N, C-alpha and C positions, 0 to 999 in steps of 0.2 A: 504494500500500500504506500502510495506517495503522500508525504506530508510536507506542507509548505512552511511550517513554523517549528520551533523547538518544542520539546515535550513539556517544558515549564510553561510556555505560552498557552498550550492547550489546557494544562492543569489550572492555570490562573483564570482562563476563560470559563471553565466549569461545564462544558458540554462534552459528553462522552457517548461512544457508540456501543450498543449492546445488541446481541441477537434478539430477534423478535420471538418472544415466548409463545405467542399465539399464532404462529405461522412462519412463513418464509421471510427472509430479508432481515433488515436491521432497523433499529429505532435509535433516536437520539434522546439522551436523558440529561436533564440539568442537575448538576451536583448539589446545589444548595438546598433543594427541596424535593428532589426525586421526580420532578415534573417530566412526563414522557410526552414528547412532541407527537402529534397525530400521524404525521406522514411516515410510511414505511419505505425504506430504500431497498432496491433490488440487491445491491452489493455494498460491501463495506467502503469501497472507494467513492461511491456516489454520496454516501453519508459524510465521508471525510471532506469531500469537495464542498458540501453545504456548510459544514463547520468553518472551513477556510474562508468561504465567502462571507460568513457572518463576522468573523474576526476582522477581515479586510474592511467591511462596511463600518464596523464599530471604530476601527482605527482612523478611517477617513473622516467619520463624523466628529470624532474628538479633535482631530487636527483642524477641521473647518471651524469648529466651535471656538477653539483657542485662538485662531487667527482673527476671529470677529470680536474678541474681547477688547 
């Protein structure tokens, strides 16, 4: 599986990939409260890509917010 960021960055972000217990595929779980996102991903790489996109979106939003202060 290809990862875009360091393991620490993923741990800090708090979203993790787990096999879907009720069928095929993978789910994403939020660490802080155990929230399970509704979408099921066909493979682990697709779930990883979604997490990478969320980290990138968050980083860009923070940078844009800081630039406007």
